[in-house]
C-alpha positions as a Markdown table, in Angstrom:
| # | Residue | x | y | z |
|---|---|---|---|---|
| 1 | Met | -0.1 | 0.0 | 0.0 |
| 2 | Gln | 1.3 | 3.7 | -1.0 |
| 3 | Pro | 1.7 | 6.0 | 1.6 |
| 4 | Arg | -0.9 | 8.6 | 1.2 |
| 5 | Glu | 0.0 | 12.2 | 1.0 |
| 6 | Pro | -0.6 | 14.1 | 4.2 |
| 7 | Leu | -3.9 | 16.7 | 4.4 |
| 8 | Gly | -2.9 | 18.4 | 7.5 |
| 9 | Leu | -0.9 | 22.0 | 7.6 |
| 10 | Tyr | 3.0 | 21.8 | 8.0 |
| 11 | Tyr | 4.9 | 23.5 | 10.4 |
| 12 | Glu | 5.6 | 26.3 | 7.7 |
| 13 | Asp | 2.0 | 26.9 | 7.0 |
| 14 | Phe | 1.0 | 28.1 | 10.3 |
| 15 | Glu | 0.6 | 31.8 | 10.3 |
| 16 | Leu | 1.2 | 33.8 | 13.6 |
| 17 | Gly | -1.6 | 35.4 | 14.7 |
| 18 | Lys | -4.2 | 33.6 | 12.2 |
| 19 | Ala | -7.3 | 32.0 | 14.0 |
| 20 | Tyr | -7.7 | 28.3 | 12.9 |
| 21 | Ser | -11.4 | 27.0 | 13.9 |
| 22 | Thr | -12.4 | 23.4 | 14.6 |
| 23 | Pro | -15.8 | 21.8 | 13.7 |
| 24 | Arg | -18.3 | 21.9 | 16.8 |
| 25 | Arg | -19.7 | 19.4 | 19.1 |
| 26 | Thr | -22.0 | 19.2 | 21.3 |
| 27 | Val | -21.6 | 17.6 | 25.0 |
| 28 | Thr | -24.3 | 15.0 | 25.9 |
| 29 | Ser | -25.2 | 13.6 | 29.5 |
| 30 | Thr | -23.5 | 10.3 | 27.9 |
| 31 | Asp | -20.5 | 12.0 | 27.4 |
| 32 | Ile | -20.2 | 13.0 | 31.0 |
| 33 | Val | -21.0 | 9.6 | 32.5 |
| 34 | Asn | -19.0 | 7.5 | 30.3 |
| 35 | Phe | -16.1 | 10.1 | 31.2 |
| 36 | Ala | -16.7 | 9.4 | 34.9 |
| 37 | Cys | -16.7 | 5.5 | 33.9 |
| 38 | Leu | -13.6 | 5.9 | 32.1 |
| 39 | Ser | -11.6 | 7.9 | 34.5 |
| 40 | Gly | -13.1 | 6.9 | 37.8 |
| 41 | Asp | -13.9 | 10.5 | 38.6 |
| 42 | Phe | -17.1 | 10.4 | 40.4 |
| 43 | Asn | -16.9 | 13.7 | 42.0 |
| 44 | Ala | -20.4 | 15.1 | 43.0 |
| 45 | Pro | -20.1 | 18.0 | 40.6 |
| 46 | His | -20.1 | 15.4 | 37.8 |
| 47 | Val | -23.0 | 12.8 | 38.8 |
| 48 | Asp | -24.8 | 13.7 | 42.0 |
| 49 | His | -28.0 | 15.6 | 40.5 |
| 50 | Glu | -29.0 | 16.5 | 44.2 |
| 51 | Phe | -25.6 | 17.8 | 45.3 |
| 52 | Cys | -25.6 | 20.1 | 42.0 |
| 53 | Lys | -29.0 | 21.4 | 42.4 |
| 54 | Ala | -27.6 | 23.4 | 45.4 |
| 55 | Gln | -24.5 | 24.6 | 43.3 |
| 56 | Pro | -24.1 | 27.8 | 41.2 |
| 57 | Tyr | -24.4 | 25.8 | 38.2 |
| 58 | Gly | -27.5 | 23.8 | 38.7 |
| 59 | Glu | -26.5 | 20.4 | 37.4 |
| 60 | Pro | -24.0 | 18.2 | 36.5 |
| 61 | Ile | -21.0 | 19.7 | 34.6 |
| 62 | Ala | -18.5 | 18.3 | 32.2 |
| 63 | His | -14.9 | 17.1 | 33.8 |
| 64 | Gly | -12.2 | 19.5 | 32.6 |
| 65 | Pro | -10.2 | 16.6 | 31.3 |
| 66 | Leu | -13.2 | 16.0 | 29.4 |
| 67 | Val | -13.2 | 19.2 | 27.9 |
| 68 | Leu | -9.8 | 19.0 | 27.1 |
| 69 | Ala | -10.2 | 15.6 | 25.6 |
| 70 | Ile | -13.1 | 17.1 | 23.4 |
| 71 | Ala | -10.7 | 19.8 | 21.8 |
| 72 | Gly | -8.3 | 17.4 | 21.1 |
| 73 | Gly | -10.6 | 15.5 | 19.1 |
| 74 | Leu | -12.2 | 18.6 | 17.4 |
| 75 | Met | -8.4 | 19.4 | 16.6 |
| 76 | Cys | -8.5 | 16.1 | 14.6 |
| 77 | Gln | -11.7 | 16.6 | 13.0 |
| 78 | Ser | -10.5 | 19.9 | 11.7 |
| 79 | Gly | -8.0 | 18.4 | 9.4 |
| 80 | Ile | -5.0 | 20.6 | 10.7 |
| 81 | Asn | -3.3 | 17.8 | 11.9 |
| 82 | Asp | -4.2 | 15.0 | 9.2 |
| 83 | Gly | -0.6 | 13.2 | 8.6 |
| 84 | Thr | 1.6 | 16.2 | 9.6 |
| 85 | Ile | 1.3 | 16.2 | 13.5 |
| 86 | Ile | 4.3 | 14.5 | 15.1 |
| 87 | Ala | 3.6 | 14.9 | 18.8 |
| 88 | Met | 1.9 | 17.4 | 21.3 |
| 89 | Met | 4.4 | 18.5 | 23.6 |
| 90 | Gly | 2.4 | 20.0 | 26.5 |
| 91 | Thr | -0.5 | 22.4 | 27.4 |
| 92 | Asp | 0.3 | 25.4 | 29.7 |
| 93 | Glu | -1.5 | 28.2 | 31.7 |
| 94 | Trp | -4.8 | 25.8 | 31.4 |
| 95 | Arg | -7.6 | 28.1 | 33.1 |
| 96 | Ile | -11.4 | 26.9 | 33.5 |
| 97 | His | -13.3 | 30.0 | 33.0 |
| 98 | Leu | -17.1 | 28.6 | 32.9 |
| 99 | Pro | -18.7 | 25.5 | 33.7 |
| 100 | Val | -19.6 | 22.9 | 30.6 |
| 101 | Lys | -23.1 | 21.2 | 31.0 |
| 102 | His | -25.0 | 18.7 | 29.0 |
| 103 | Gly | -26.3 | 20.5 | 25.7 |
| 104 | Asp | -23.4 | 22.9 | 25.4 |
| 105 | Thr | -21.7 | 23.0 | 21.9 |
| 106 | Leu | -18.0 | 23.6 | 21.7 |
| 107 | Glu | -15.7 | 24.8 | 19.1 |
| 108 | Val | -12.1 | 25.3 | 19.6 |
| 109 | Ile | -9.9 | 28.3 | 18.1 |
| 110 | Asn | -6.4 | 27.9 | 17.9 |
| 111 | Thr | -4.3 | 30.8 | 17.3 |
| 112 | Pro | -0.3 | 30.1 | 16.6 |
| 113 | Ser | 1.9 | 32.5 | 18.8 |
| 114 | Glu | 5.2 | 31.2 | 18.8 |
| 115 | Lys | 6.9 | 29.1 | 16.1 |
| 116 | Lys | 10.6 | 27.4 | 16.3 |
| 117 | Leu | 12.4 | 24.7 | 14.5 |
| 118 | Thr | 13.9 | 21.9 | 15.9 |
| 119 | Arg | 17.7 | 21.9 | 15.9 |
| 120 | Asp | 17.9 | 19.5 | 12.9 |
| 121 | Gly | 15.3 | 21.5 | 11.4 |
| 122 | Lys | 13.2 | 18.7 | 10.3 |
| 123 | Arg | 10.2 | 19.4 | 12.5 |
| 124 | Gly | 9.0 | 22.6 | 14.3 |
| 125 | Ile | 7.4 | 23.5 | 17.3 |
| 126 | Val | 4.0 | 25.7 | 17.1 |
| 127 | Val | 2.7 | 27.0 | 20.2 |
| 128 | Phe | -1.0 | 27.8 | 20.0 |
| 129 | Asp | -3.1 | 30.1 | 22.2 |
| 130 | Arg | -6.3 | 27.6 | 22.4 |
| 131 | Glu | -9.7 | 28.9 | 23.3 |
| 132 | Ile | -12.5 | 26.7 | 24.1 |
| 133 | Arg | -16.1 | 28.3 | 23.1 |
| 134 | Asn | -19.6 | 27.7 | 24.2 |
| 135 | Gln | -22.6 | 28.1 | 21.9 |
| 136 | Arg | -22.8 | 31.5 | 23.1 |
| 137 | Gly | -19.1 | 32.6 | 22.2 |
| 138 | Glu | -18.0 | 32.5 | 25.8 |
| 139 | Ala | -14.5 | 31.1 | 26.4 |
| 140 | Val | -15.1 | 28.0 | 28.9 |
| 141 | His | -11.1 | 27.1 | 28.7 |
| 142 | Thr | -7.9 | 28.6 | 27.9 |
| 143 | Met | -4.6 | 27.4 | 27.5 |
| 144 | Lys | -1.3 | 27.3 | 25.7 |
| 145 | Thr | -0.8 | 24.3 | 23.9 |
| 146 | Ser | 2.5 | 23.3 | 21.8 |
| 147 | Cys | 2.4 | 20.9 | 19.2 |
| 148 | Met | 5.6 | 19.5 | 17.2 |
| 149 | Tyr | 4.8 | 19.2 | 13.4 |
| 150 | Arg | 6.6 | 17.7 | 10.5 |
| 151 | Cys | 8.3 | 20.7 | 8.1 |
| 152 | Arg | 7.6 | 20.5 | 4.4 |
| 153 | Ser | 11.2 | 21.0 | 3.4 |
| 154 | Ala | 11.8 | 17.5 | 5.2 |
| 155 | Ser | 9.6 | 15.6 | 3.4 |
């Protein structure tokens, strides 16, 4: 089988300051329950409806790491990384600004803020200012995410 040509963006393709948007995805109650089962995190804010009624958010909320995982999936669905990403290098300055509830629809806006080549010049690191927004355009999570990409010149 012949290897297929990557469809994603190479290191050189990313423009500093240009926002790259993902498709959207609605968070469901099933997502929240499944993540609790997968992670073992059955803390009351995620699974106890009676507890949540007495909290400002009023109903179970999505786990922070669930929202982060959904953002990663949306990045994949955007096609930006298809065949060109090598690795996620880290997430810094992760902040949770608002709760995410079932029925909230999320999208991710990634804006490259830094780029640097690796020492061998065959790969490059792109640092993104990542904003996860709900259906009202509110930032629910923000962070800086560093990813390593293939260079077009090394392919």
